[in-house]
PDB file of N, H, CA, C and O in Angstrom:
ATOM      1  N   MET A   1      39.931  36.832 -15.307  1.00  0.00           N
ATOM      2  CA  MET A   1      39.394  38.155 -15.571  1.00  0.00           C
ATOM      3  C   MET A   1      38.924  38.252 -17.016  1.00  0.00           C
ATOM      4  O   MET A   1      37.871  38.825 -17.295  1.00  0.00           O
ATOM      5  N   MET A   2      39.690  37.701 -17.917  1.00  0.00           N
ATOM      6  H   MET A   2      40.545  37.235 -17.691  1.00  0.00           H
ATOM      7  CA  MET A   2      39.320  37.769 -19.332  1.00  0.00           C
ATOM      8  C   MET A   2      38.018  37.005 -19.579  1.00  0.00           C
ATOM      9  O   MET A   2      37.163  37.457 -20.341  1.00  0.00           O
ATOM     10  N   HIS A   3      37.873  35.861 -18.940  1.00  0.00           N
ATOM     11  H   HIS A   3      38.568  35.493 -18.321  1.00  0.00           H
ATOM     12  CA  HIS A   3      36.660  35.050 -19.085  1.00  0.00           C
ATOM     13  C   HIS A   3      35.443  35.816 -18.554  1.00  0.00           C
ATOM     14  O   HIS A   3      34.411  35.872 -19.222  1.00  0.00           O
ATOM     15  N   ASP A   4      35.555  36.399 -17.371  1.00  0.00           N
ATOM     16  H   ASP A   4      36.394  36.353 -16.828  1.00  0.00           H
ATOM     17  CA  ASP A   4      34.452  37.170 -16.800  1.00  0.00           C
ATOM     18  C   ASP A   4      34.113  38.377 -17.678  1.00  0.00           C
ATOM     19  O   ASP A   4      32.942  38.693 -17.886  1.00  0.00           O
ATOM     20  N   HIS A   5      35.134  39.036 -18.182  1.00  0.00           N
ATOM     21  H   HIS A   5      36.086  38.779 -18.013  1.00  0.00           H
ATOM     22  CA  HIS A   5      34.912  40.191 -19.044  1.00  0.00           C
ATOM     23  C   HIS A   5      34.163  39.780 -20.314  1.00  0.00           C
ATOM     24  O   HIS A   5      33.235  40.466 -20.742  1.00  0.00           O
ATOM     25  N   ALA A   6      34.565  38.677 -20.904  1.00  0.00           N
ATOM     26  H   ALA A   6      35.319  38.120 -20.557  1.00  0.00           H
ATOM     27  CA  ALA A   6      33.911  38.193 -22.121  1.00  0.00           C
ATOM     28  C   ALA A   6      32.459  37.811 -21.853  1.00  0.00           C
ATOM     29  O   ALA A   6      31.617  37.893 -22.748  1.00  0.00           O
ATOM     30  N   ALA A   7      32.166  37.393 -20.621  1.00  0.00           N
ATOM     31  H   ALA A   7      32.850  37.327 -19.895  1.00  0.00           H
ATOM     32  CA  ALA A   7      30.803  37.014 -20.245  1.00  0.00           C
ATOM     33  C   ALA A   7      30.015  38.218 -19.710  1.00  0.00           C
ATOM     34  O   ALA A   7      28.900  38.055 -19.216  1.00  0.00           O
ATOM     35  N   ASP A   8      30.588  39.421 -19.808  1.00  0.00           N
ATOM     36  H   ASP A   8      31.494  39.554 -20.209  1.00  0.00           H
ATOM     37  CA  ASP A   8      29.954  40.656 -19.340  1.00  0.00           C
ATOM     38  C   ASP A   8      29.648  40.627 -17.843  1.00  0.00           C
ATOM     39  O   ASP A   8      28.610  41.119 -17.399  1.00  0.00           O
ATOM     40  N   ILE A   9      30.563  40.047 -17.076  1.00  0.00           N
ATOM     41  H   ILE A   9      31.406  39.648 -17.436  1.00  0.00           H
ATOM     42  CA  ILE A   9      30.428  39.979 -15.622  1.00  0.00           C
ATOM     43  C   ILE A   9      31.281  41.081 -15.003  1.00  0.00           C
ATOM     44  O   ILE A   9      32.464  41.207 -15.316  1.00  0.00           O
ATOM     45  N   ASP A  10      30.677  41.879 -14.123  1.00  0.00           N
ATOM     46  H   ASP A  10      29.716  41.777 -13.868  1.00  0.00           H
ATOM     47  CA  ASP A  10      31.416  42.923 -13.416  1.00  0.00           C
ATOM     48  C   ASP A  10      32.402  42.291 -12.448  1.00  0.00           C
ATOM     49  O   ASP A  10      32.188  41.179 -11.967  1.00  0.00           O
ATOM     50  N   MET A  11      33.491  43.012 -12.164  1.00  0.00           N
ATOM     51  H   MET A  11      33.665  43.915 -12.555  1.00  0.00           H
ATOM     52  CA  MET A  11      34.468  42.495 -11.219  1.00  0.00           C
ATOM     53  C   MET A  11      34.994  43.621 -10.347  1.00  0.00           C
ATOM     54  O   MET A  11      34.937  44.798 -10.702  1.00  0.00           O
ATOM     55  N   CYS A  12      35.499  43.224  -9.210  1.00  0.00           N
ATOM     56  H   CYS A  12      35.545  42.268  -8.922  1.00  0.00           H
ATOM     57  CA  CYS A  12      36.069  44.167  -8.250  1.00  0.00           C
ATOM     58  C   CYS A  12      37.321  43.525  -7.677  1.00  0.00           C
ATOM     59  O   CYS A  12      37.269  42.417  -7.142  1.00  0.00           O
ATOM     60  N   LEU A  13      38.435  44.213  -7.788  1.00  0.00           N
ATOM     61  H   LEU A  13      38.477  45.112  -8.223  1.00  0.00           H
ATOM     62  CA  LEU A  13      39.688  43.686  -7.232  1.00  0.00           C
ATOM     63  C   LEU A  13      39.824  44.155  -5.792  1.00  0.00           C
ATOM     64  O   LEU A  13      39.776  45.353  -5.512  1.00  0.00           O
ATOM     65  N   VAL A  14      39.992  43.214  -4.895  1.00  0.00           N
ATOM     66  H   VAL A  14      40.031  42.241  -5.124  1.00  0.00           H
ATOM     67  CA  VAL A  14      40.097  43.521  -3.474  1.00  0.00           C
ATOM     68  C   VAL A  14      41.362  42.880  -2.942  1.00  0.00           C
ATOM     69  O   VAL A  14      41.671  41.732  -3.260  1.00  0.00           O
ATOM     70  N   GLY A  15      42.089  43.628  -2.132  1.00  0.00           N
ATOM     71  H   GLY A  15      41.838  44.561  -1.873  1.00  0.00           H
ATOM     72  CA  GLY A  15      43.291  43.078  -1.526  1.00  0.00           C
ATOM     73  C   GLY A  15      44.007  44.128  -0.705  1.00  0.00           C
ATOM     74  O   GLY A  15      43.672  45.312  -0.755  1.00  0.00           O
ATOM     75  N   GLU A  16      44.973  43.691   0.033  1.00  0.00           N
ATOM     76  H   GLU A  16      45.245  42.730   0.074  1.00  0.00           H
ATOM     77  CA  GLU A  16      45.765  44.597   0.863  1.00  0.00           C
ATOM     78  C   GLU A  16      46.583  45.552  -0.010  1.00  0.00           C
ATOM     79  O   GLU A  16      46.818  45.291  -1.190  1.00  0.00           O
ATOM     80  N   LYS A  17      46.998  46.631   0.579  1.00  0.00           N
ATOM     81  H   LYS A  17      46.807  46.843   1.538  1.00  0.00           H
ATOM     82  CA  LYS A  17      47.838  47.608  -0.101  1.00  0.00           C
ATOM     83  C   LYS A  17      49.144  46.946  -0.550  1.00  0.00           C
ATOM     84  O   LYS A  17      49.803  46.248   0.221  1.00  0.00           O
ATOM     85  N   GLY A  18      49.499  47.185  -1.818  1.00  0.00           N
ATOM     86  H   GLY A  18      48.963  47.752  -2.444  1.00  0.00           H
ATOM     87  CA  GLY A  18      50.785  46.715  -2.317  1.00  0.00           C
ATOM     88  C   GLY A  18      50.814  45.320  -2.911  1.00  0.00           C
ATOM     89  O   GLY A  18      51.893  44.819  -3.229  1.00  0.00           O
ATOM     90  N   VAL A  19      49.654  44.666  -3.074  1.00  0.00           N
ATOM     91  H   VAL A  19      48.778  45.072  -2.815  1.00  0.00           H
ATOM     92  CA  VAL A  19      49.661  43.303  -3.611  1.00  0.00           C
ATOM     93  C   VAL A  19      49.578  43.253  -5.138  1.00  0.00           C
ATOM     94  O   VAL A  19      49.685  42.175  -5.722  1.00  0.00           O
ATOM     95  N   GLY A  20      49.388  44.406  -5.795  1.00  0.00           N
ATOM     96  H   GLY A  20      49.301  45.282  -5.320  1.00  0.00           H
ATOM     97  CA  GLY A  20      49.422  44.442  -7.253  1.00  0.00           C
ATOM     98  C   GLY A  20      48.087  44.620  -7.955  1.00  0.00           C
ATOM     99  O   GLY A  20      47.980  44.346  -9.150  1.00  0.00           O
ATOM    100  N   LYS A  21      47.073  45.073  -7.240  1.00  0.00           N
ATOM    101  H   LYS A  21      47.160  45.296  -6.269  1.00  0.00           H
ATOM    102  CA  LYS A  21      45.753  45.269  -7.851  1.00  0.00           C
ATOM    103  C   LYS A  21      45.809  46.259  -9.005  1.00  0.00           C
ATOM    104  O   LYS A  21      45.263  45.993 -10.076  1.00  0.00           O
ATOM    105  N   THR A  22      46.450  47.372  -8.803  1.00  0.00           N
ATOM    106  H   THR A  22      46.894  47.588  -7.934  1.00  0.00           H
ATOM    107  CA  THR A  22      46.536  48.393  -9.845  1.00  0.00           C
ATOM    108  C   THR A  22      47.354  47.892 -11.029  1.00  0.00           C
ATOM    109  O   THR A  22      47.003  48.155 -12.180  1.00  0.00           O
ATOM    110  N   MET A  23      48.438  47.174 -10.759  1.00  0.00           N
ATOM    111  H   MET A  23      48.723  46.960  -9.825  1.00  0.00           H
ATOM    112  CA  MET A  23      49.276  46.656 -11.849  1.00  0.00           C
ATOM    113  C   MET A  23      48.531  45.648 -12.714  1.00  0.00           C
ATOM    114  O   MET A  23      48.636  45.689 -13.940  1.00  0.00           O
ATOM    115  N   ILE A  24      47.775  44.740 -12.087  1.00  0.00           N
ATOM    116  H   ILE A  24      47.690  44.707 -11.091  1.00  0.00           H
ATOM    117  CA  ILE A  24      47.057  43.746 -12.882  1.00  0.00           C
ATOM    118  C   ILE A  24      45.942  44.404 -13.693  1.00  0.00           C
ATOM    119  O   ILE A  24      45.680  44.004 -14.828  1.00  0.00           O
ATOM    120  N   LEU A  25      45.294  45.399 -13.121  1.00  0.00           N
ATOM    121  H   LEU A  25      45.507  45.723 -12.199  1.00  0.00           H
ATOM    122  CA  LEU A  25      44.256  46.110 -13.859  1.00  0.00           C
ATOM    123  C   LEU A  25      44.852  46.895 -15.019  1.00  0.00           C
ATOM    124  O   LEU A  25      44.269  46.941 -16.102  1.00  0.00           O
ATOM    125  N   GLN A  26      45.996  47.506 -14.802  1.00  0.00           N
ATOM    126  H   GLN A  26      46.470  47.469 -13.922  1.00  0.00           H
ATOM    127  CA  GLN A  26      46.664  48.250 -15.867  1.00  0.00           C
ATOM    128  C   GLN A  26      47.021  47.321 -17.028  1.00  0.00           C
ATOM    129  O   GLN A  26      46.796  47.668 -18.187  1.00  0.00           O
ATOM    130  N   ALA A  27      47.571  46.151 -16.730  1.00  0.00           N
ATOM    131  H   ALA A  27      47.753  45.869 -15.789  1.00  0.00           H
ATOM    132  CA  ALA A  27      47.926  45.188 -17.780  1.00  0.00           C
ATOM    133  C   ALA A  27      46.675  44.705 -18.515  1.00  0.00           C
ATOM    134  O   ALA A  27      46.683  44.587 -19.740  1.00  0.00           O
ATOM    135  N   PHE A  28      45.613  44.428 -17.780  1.00  0.00           N
ATOM    136  H   PHE A  28      45.606  44.524 -16.784  1.00  0.00           H
ATOM    137  CA  PHE A  28      44.348  43.988 -18.364  1.00  0.00           C
ATOM    138  C   PHE A  28      43.796  45.045 -19.315  1.00  0.00           C
ATOM    139  O   PHE A  28      43.397  44.729 -20.436  1.00  0.00           O
ATOM    140  N   ALA A  29      43.773  46.288 -18.871  1.00  0.00           N
ATOM    141  H   ALA A  29      44.097  46.545 -17.961  1.00  0.00           H
ATOM    142  CA  ALA A  29      43.269  47.387 -19.699  1.00  0.00           C
ATOM    143  C   ALA A  29      44.126  47.584 -20.948  1.00  0.00           C
ATOM    144  O   ALA A  29      43.594  47.804 -22.036  1.00  0.00           O
ATOM    145  N   GLU A  30      45.436  47.508 -20.800  1.00  0.00           N
ATOM    146  H   GLU A  30      45.868  47.329 -19.916  1.00  0.00           H
ATOM    147  CA  GLU A  30      46.323  47.678 -21.950  1.00  0.00           C
ATOM    148  C   GLU A  30      46.140  46.569 -22.987  1.00  0.00           C
ATOM    149  O   GLU A  30      46.183  46.835 -24.188  1.00  0.00           O
ATOM    150  N   MET A  31      45.937  45.327 -22.533  1.00  0.00           N
ATOM    151  H   MET A  31      45.902  45.112 -21.557  1.00  0.00           H
ATOM    152  CA  MET A  31      45.724  44.216 -23.464  1.00  0.00           C
ATOM    153  C   MET A  31      44.473  44.426 -24.307  1.00  0.00           C
ATOM    154  O   MET A  31      44.422  44.020 -25.468  1.00  0.00           O
ATOM    155  N   LEU A  32      43.470  45.062 -23.718  1.00  0.00           N
ATOM    156  H   LEU A  32      43.512  45.391 -22.774  1.00  0.00           H
ATOM    157  CA  LEU A  32      42.206  45.261 -24.414  1.00  0.00           C
ATOM    158  C   LEU A  32      42.085  46.645 -25.050  1.00  0.00           C
ATOM    159  O   LEU A  32      41.085  46.945 -25.703  1.00  0.00           O
ATOM    160  N   GLY A  33      43.095  47.482 -24.860  1.00  0.00           N
ATOM    161  H   GLY A  33      43.907  47.238 -24.330  1.00  0.00           H
ATOM    162  CA  GLY A  33      43.068  48.823 -25.437  1.00  0.00           C
ATOM    163  C   GLY A  33      42.116  49.773 -24.726  1.00  0.00           C
ATOM    164  O   GLY A  33      41.616  50.720 -25.332  1.00  0.00           O
ATOM    165  N   TYR A  34      41.860  49.525 -23.434  1.00  0.00           N
ATOM    166  H   TYR A  34      42.266  48.756 -22.942  1.00  0.00           H
ATOM    167  CA  TYR A  34      40.948  50.362 -22.648  1.00  0.00           C
ATOM    168  C   TYR A  34      41.717  51.421 -21.875  1.00  0.00           C
ATOM    169  O   TYR A  34      42.879  51.240 -21.511  1.00  0.00           O
ATOM    170  N   ARG A  35      41.032  52.527 -21.639  1.00  0.00           N
ATOM    171  H   ARG A  35      40.088  52.674 -21.935  1.00  0.00           H
ATOM    172  CA  ARG A  35      41.536  53.496 -20.662  1.00  0.00           C
ATOM    173  C   ARG A  35      41.102  52.977 -19.305  1.00  0.00           C
ATOM    174  O   ARG A  35      40.114  52.249 -19.208  1.00  0.00           O
ATOM    175  N   ARG A  36      41.816  53.335 -18.273  1.00  0.00           N
ATOM    176  H   ARG A  36      42.618  53.927 -18.353  1.00  0.00           H
ATOM    177  CA  ARG A  36      41.438  52.863 -16.949  1.00  0.00           C
ATOM    178  C   ARG A  36      41.309  54.024 -15.982  1.00  0.00           C
ATOM    179  O   ARG A  36      41.896  55.088 -16.177  1.00  0.00           O
ATOM    180  N   MET A  37      40.534  53.800 -14.944  1.00  0.00           N
ATOM    181  H   MET A  37      40.057  52.935 -14.786  1.00  0.00           H
ATOM    182  CA  MET A  37      40.380  54.774 -13.880  1.00  0.00           C
ATOM    183  C   MET A  37      40.407  54.000 -12.564  1.00  0.00           C
ATOM    184  O   MET A  37      39.643  53.053 -12.380  1.00  0.00           O
ATOM    185  N   THR A  38      41.267  54.397 -11.672  1.00  0.00           N
ATOM    186  H   THR A  38      41.888  55.166 -11.821  1.00  0.00           H
ATOM    187  CA  THR A  38      41.365  53.744 -10.373  1.00  0.00           C
ATOM    188  C   THR A  38      40.445  54.457  -9.396  1.00  0.00           C
ATOM    189  O   THR A  38      40.479  55.682  -9.281  1.00  0.00           O
ATOM    190  N   VAL A  39      39.630  53.693  -8.702  1.00  0.00           N
ATOM    191  H   VAL A  39      39.602  52.698  -8.796  1.00  0.00           H
ATOM    192  CA  VAL A  39      38.742  54.238  -7.674  1.00  0.00           C
ATOM    193  C   VAL A  39      39.203  53.652  -6.351  1.00  0.00           C
ATOM    194  O   VAL A  39      39.135  52.441  -6.144  1.00  0.00           O
ATOM    195  N   PHE A  40      39.666  54.504  -5.463  1.00  0.00           N
ATOM    196  H   PHE A  40      39.721  55.488  -5.631  1.00  0.00           H
ATOM    197  CA  PHE A  40      40.137  54.048  -4.166  1.00  0.00           C
ATOM    198  C   PHE A  40      38.957  53.955  -3.208  1.00  0.00           C
ATOM    199  O   PHE A  40      38.214  54.919  -3.026  1.00  0.00           O
ATOM    200  N   CYS A  41      38.795  52.810  -2.611  1.00  0.00           N
ATOM    201  H   CYS A  41      39.399  52.027  -2.759  1.00  0.00           H
ATOM    202  CA  CYS A  41      37.700  52.579  -1.678  1.00  0.00           C
ATOM    203  C   CYS A  41      38.258  52.480  -0.265  1.00  0.00           C
ATOM    204  O   CYS A  41      39.419  52.123  -0.061  1.00  0.00           O
ATOM    205  N   PHE A  42      37.425  52.796   0.687  1.00  0.00           N
ATOM    206  H   PHE A  42      36.482  53.086   0.522  1.00  0.00           H
ATOM    207  CA  PHE A  42      37.831  52.723   2.076  1.00  0.00           C
ATOM    208  C   PHE A  42      36.668  52.198   2.902  1.00  0.00           C
ATOM    209  O   PHE A  42      35.543  52.103   2.412  1.00  0.00           O
ATOM    210  N   LYS A  43      36.932  51.867   4.122  1.00  0.00           N
ATOM    211  H   LYS A  43      37.846  51.944   4.520  1.00  0.00           H
ATOM    212  CA  LYS A  43      35.976  51.187   4.997  1.00  0.00           C
ATOM    213  C   LYS A  43      34.635  51.916   5.103  1.00  0.00           C
ATOM    214  O   LYS A  43      33.585  51.276   5.053  1.00  0.00           O
ATOM    215  N   ASP A  44      34.653  53.219   5.246  1.00  0.00           N
ATOM    216  H   ASP A  44      35.506  53.739   5.286  1.00  0.00           H
ATOM    217  CA  ASP A  44      33.428  53.984   5.462  1.00  0.00           C
ATOM    218  C   ASP A  44      32.784  54.498   4.172  1.00  0.00           C
ATOM    219  O   ASP A  44      31.863  55.313   4.228  1.00  0.00           O
ATOM    220  N   LEU A  45      33.248  54.039   3.030  1.00  0.00           N
ATOM    221  H   LEU A  45      33.996  53.377   2.984  1.00  0.00           H
ATOM    222  CA  LEU A  45      32.724  54.489   1.747  1.00  0.00           C
ATOM    223  C   LEU A  45      31.280  54.025   1.569  1.00  0.00           C
ATOM    224  O   LEU A  45      30.967  52.851   1.767  1.00  0.00           O
ATOM    225  N   MET A  46      30.415  54.949   1.197  1.00  0.00           N
ATOM    226  H   MET A  46      30.670  55.903   1.036  1.00  0.00           H
ATOM    227  CA  MET A  46      29.014  54.640   0.934  1.00  0.00           C
ATOM    228  C   MET A  46      28.807  54.599  -0.578  1.00  0.00           C
ATOM    229  O   MET A  46      29.591  55.180  -1.328  1.00  0.00           O
ATOM    230  N   ALA A  47      27.771  53.925  -1.021  1.00  0.00           N
ATOM    231  H   ALA A  47      27.134  53.453  -0.412  1.00  0.00           H
ATOM    232  CA  ALA A  47      27.480  53.821  -2.452  1.00  0.00           C
ATOM    233  C   ALA A  47      27.363  55.205  -3.087  1.00  0.00           C
ATOM    234  O   ALA A  47      27.846  55.416  -4.200  1.00  0.00           O
ATOM    235  N   ARG A  48      26.740  56.130  -2.404  1.00  0.00           N
ATOM    236  H   ARG A  48      26.348  55.958  -1.500  1.00  0.00           H
ATOM    237  CA  ARG A  48      26.578  57.478  -2.951  1.00  0.00           C
ATOM    238  C   ARG A  48      27.918  58.157  -3.190  1.00  0.00           C
ATOM    239  O   ARG A  48      28.062  58.936  -4.132  1.00  0.00           O
ATOM    240  N   ASP A  49      28.900  57.864  -2.342  1.00  0.00           N
ATOM    241  H   ASP A  49      28.784  57.231  -1.577  1.00  0.00           H
ATOM    242  CA  ASP A  49      30.231  58.463  -2.485  1.00  0.00           C
ATOM    243  C   ASP A  49      30.886  58.084  -3.811  1.00  0.00           C
ATOM    244  O   ASP A  49      31.697  58.846  -4.338  1.00  0.00           O
ATOM    245  N   LEU A  50      30.546  56.923  -4.350  1.00  0.00           N
ATOM    246  H   LEU A  50      29.887  56.304  -3.922  1.00  0.00           H
ATOM    247  CA  LEU A  50      31.095  56.509  -5.635  1.00  0.00           C
ATOM    248  C   LEU A  50      30.485  57.301  -6.790  1.00  0.00           C
ATOM    249  O   LEU A  50      31.121  57.483  -7.828  1.00  0.00           O
ATOM    250  N   LEU A  51      29.260  57.765  -6.607  1.00  0.00           N
ATOM    251  H   LEU A  51      28.744  57.616  -5.763  1.00  0.00           H
ATOM    252  CA  LEU A  51      28.527  58.402  -7.690  1.00  0.00           C
ATOM    253  C   LEU A  51      28.478  59.916  -7.614  1.00  0.00           C
ATOM    254  O   LEU A  51      28.426  60.590  -8.642  1.00  0.00           O
ATOM    255  N   GLN A  52      28.494  60.454  -6.406  1.00  0.00           N
ATOM    256  H   GLN A  52      28.536  59.906  -5.570  1.00  0.00           H
ATOM    257  CA  GLN A  52      28.377  61.901  -6.248  1.00  0.00           C
ATOM    258  C   GLN A  52      29.222  62.391  -5.084  1.00  0.00           C
ATOM    259  O   GLN A  52      29.572  61.635  -4.178  1.00  0.00           O
ATOM    260  N   SER A  53      29.538  63.685  -5.137  1.00  0.00           N
ATOM    261  H   SER A  53      29.254  64.299  -5.873  1.00  0.00           H
ATOM    262  CA  SER A  53      30.220  64.306  -4.002  1.00  0.00           C
ATOM    263  C   SER A  53      29.472  65.568  -3.618  1.00  0.00           C
ATOM    264  O   SER A  53      28.939  66.279  -4.470  1.00  0.00           O
ATOM    265  N   ARG A  54      29.444  65.830  -2.339  1.00  0.00           N
ATOM    266  H   ARG A  54      29.877  65.253  -1.647  1.00  0.00           H
ATOM    267  CA  ARG A  54      28.747  66.997  -1.816  1.00  0.00           C
ATOM    268  C   ARG A  54      29.684  68.194  -1.850  1.00  0.00           C
ATOM    269  O   ARG A  54      30.849  68.086  -1.468  1.00  0.00           O
ATOM    270  N   CYS A  55      29.180  69.329  -2.304  1.00  0.00           N
ATOM    271  H   CYS A  55      28.234  69.417  -2.614  1.00  0.00           H
ATOM    272  CA  CYS A  55      29.973  70.550  -2.342  1.00  0.00           C
ATOM    273  C   CYS A  55      29.040  71.734  -2.114  1.00  0.00           C
ATOM    274  O   CYS A  55      27.827  71.566  -1.987  1.00  0.00           O
ATOM    275  N   THR A  56      29.604  72.904  -2.066  1.00  0.00           N
ATOM    276  H   THR A  56      30.589  73.041  -2.170  1.00  0.00           H
ATOM    277  CA  THR A  56      28.795  74.117  -1.892  1.00  0.00           C
ATOM    278  C   THR A  56      29.059  75.072  -3.043  1.00  0.00           C
ATOM    279  O   THR A  56      30.165  75.142  -3.578  1.00  0.00           O
ATOM    280  N   ASP A  57      28.014  75.807  -3.410  1.00  0.00           N
ATOM    281  H   ASP A  57      27.116  75.750  -2.975  1.00  0.00           H
ATOM    282  CA  ASP A  57      28.157  76.790  -4.478  1.00  0.00           C
ATOM    283  C   ASP A  57      28.633  78.120  -3.894  1.00  0.00           C
ATOM    284  O   ASP A  57      28.918  78.204  -2.700  1.00  0.00           O
ATOM    285  N   ALA A  58      28.719  79.152  -4.724  1.00  0.00           N
ATOM    286  H   ALA A  58      28.488  79.084  -5.694  1.00  0.00           H
ATOM    287  CA  ALA A  58      29.220  80.464  -4.295  1.00  0.00           C
ATOM    288  C   ALA A  58      28.350  81.089  -3.203  1.00  0.00           C
ATOM    289  O   ALA A  58      28.826  81.909  -2.418  1.00  0.00           O
ATOM    290  N   MET A  59      27.082  80.702  -3.156  1.00  0.00           N
ATOM    291  H   MET A  59      26.695  80.037  -3.794  1.00  0.00           H
ATOM    292  CA  MET A  59      26.151  81.234  -2.151  1.00  0.00           C
ATOM    293  C   MET A  59      26.142  80.396  -0.871  1.00  0.00           C
ATOM    294  O   MET A  59      25.418  80.715   0.073  1.00  0.00           O
ATOM    295  N   GLY A  60      26.927  79.346  -0.836  1.00  0.00           N
ATOM    296  H   GLY A  60      27.515  79.087  -1.602  1.00  0.00           H
ATOM    297  CA  GLY A  60      26.991  78.488   0.337  1.00  0.00           C
ATOM    298  C   GLY A  60      25.931  77.395   0.373  1.00  0.00           C
ATOM    299  O   GLY A  60      25.776  76.705   1.380  1.00  0.00           O
ATOM    300  N   GLN A  61      25.207  77.243  -0.721  1.00  0.00           N
ATOM    301  H   GLN A  61      25.332  77.804  -1.539  1.00  0.00           H
ATOM    302  CA  GLN A  61      24.176  76.217  -0.802  1.00  0.00           C
ATOM    303  C   GLN A  61      24.811  74.864  -1.119  1.00  0.00           C
ATOM    304  O   GLN A  61      25.743  74.771  -1.918  1.00  0.00           O
ATOM    305  N   THR A  62      24.296  73.834  -0.488  1.00  0.00           N
ATOM    306  H   THR A  62      23.539  73.909   0.161  1.00  0.00           H
ATOM    307  CA  THR A  62      24.794  72.483  -0.741  1.00  0.00           C
ATOM    308  C   THR A  62      24.288  71.986  -2.086  1.00  0.00           C
ATOM    309  O   THR A  62      23.122  72.170  -2.436  1.00  0.00           O
ATOM    310  N   GLU A  63      25.175  71.360  -2.825  1.00  0.00           N
ATOM    311  H   GLU A  63      26.122  71.211  -2.541  1.00  0.00           H
ATOM    312  CA  GLU A  63      24.771  70.718  -4.068  1.00  0.00           C
ATOM    313  C   GLU A  63      25.559  69.422  -4.223  1.00  0.00           C
ATOM    314  O   GLU A  63      26.600  69.236  -3.593  1.00  0.00           O
ATOM    315  N   TRP A  64      25.053  68.538  -5.060  1.00  0.00           N
ATOM    316  H   TRP A  64      24.207  68.689  -5.572  1.00  0.00           H
ATOM    317  CA  TRP A  64      25.694  67.260  -5.311  1.00  0.00           C
ATOM    318  C   TRP A  64      26.211  67.252  -6.732  1.00  0.00           C
ATOM    319  O   TRP A  64      25.477  67.570  -7.667  1.00  0.00           O
ATOM    320  N   ARG A  65      27.465  66.894  -6.897  1.00  0.00           N
ATOM    321  H   ARG A  65      28.062  66.636  -6.137  1.00  0.00           H
ATOM    322  CA  ARG A  65      28.071  66.809  -8.237  1.00  0.00           C
ATOM    323  C   ARG A  65      28.399  65.372  -8.558  1.00  0.00           C
ATOM    324  O   ARG A  65      28.864  64.619  -7.702  1.00  0.00           O
ATOM    325  N   ASP A  66      28.151  64.996  -9.807  1.00  0.00           N
ATOM    326  H   ASP A  66      27.774  65.608 -10.503  1.00  0.00           H
ATOM    327  CA  ASP A  66      28.469  63.642 -10.240  1.00  0.00           C
ATOM    328  C   ASP A  66      29.975  63.408 -10.186  1.00  0.00           C
ATOM    329  O   ASP A  66      30.765  64.309 -10.472  1.00  0.00           O
ATOM    330  N   SER A  67      30.357  62.210  -9.823  1.00  0.00           N
ATOM    331  H   SER A  67      29.716  61.478  -9.590  1.00  0.00           H
ATOM    332  CA  SER A  67      31.774  61.869  -9.773  1.00  0.00           C
ATOM    333  C   SER A  67      32.277  61.529 -11.179  1.00  0.00           C
ATOM    334  O   SER A  67      31.507  61.514 -12.139  1.00  0.00           O
ATOM    335  N   ALA A  68      33.556  61.262 -11.283  1.00  0.00           N
ATOM    336  H   ALA A  68      34.182  61.275 -10.503  1.00  0.00           H
ATOM    337  CA  ALA A  68      34.164  60.965 -12.593  1.00  0.00           C
ATOM    338  C   ALA A  68      33.648  59.673 -13.198  1.00  0.00           C
ATOM    339  O   ALA A  68      33.709  59.498 -14.415  1.00  0.00           O
ATOM    340  N   ILE A  69      33.135  58.755 -12.368  1.00  0.00           N
ATOM    341  H   ILE A  69      33.085  58.897 -11.379  1.00  0.00           H
ATOM    342  CA  ILE A  69      32.679  57.480 -12.937  1.00  0.00           C
ATOM    343  C   ILE A  69      31.253  57.519 -13.468  1.00  0.00           C
ATOM    344  O   ILE A  69      30.788  56.555 -14.075  1.00  0.00           O
ATOM    345  N   VAL A  70      30.556  58.632 -13.241  1.00  0.00           N
ATOM    346  H   VAL A  70      30.934  59.416 -12.748  1.00  0.00           H
ATOM    347  CA  VAL A  70      29.153  58.742 -13.739  1.00  0.00           C
ATOM    348  C   VAL A  70      29.155  59.104 -15.187  1.00  0.00           C
ATOM    349  O   VAL A  70      28.091  59.244 -15.790  1.00  0.00           O
TER     350      VAL A  70
END
């Protein structure tokens, strides 16, 4: 992970529930002094779901709001 990070390569941790993905990311972020944000993905997740969420305003109109990672 450190090598990929130094080479500016994006990474994605994938694995079954409980194998330590969050723990390894937390340790990695702490070593580098980074804040971290966990994004939970699921089978039906679409690319747009990572960037925006659909909601309605006070008038009932649909609008799209940027997610925390934008």
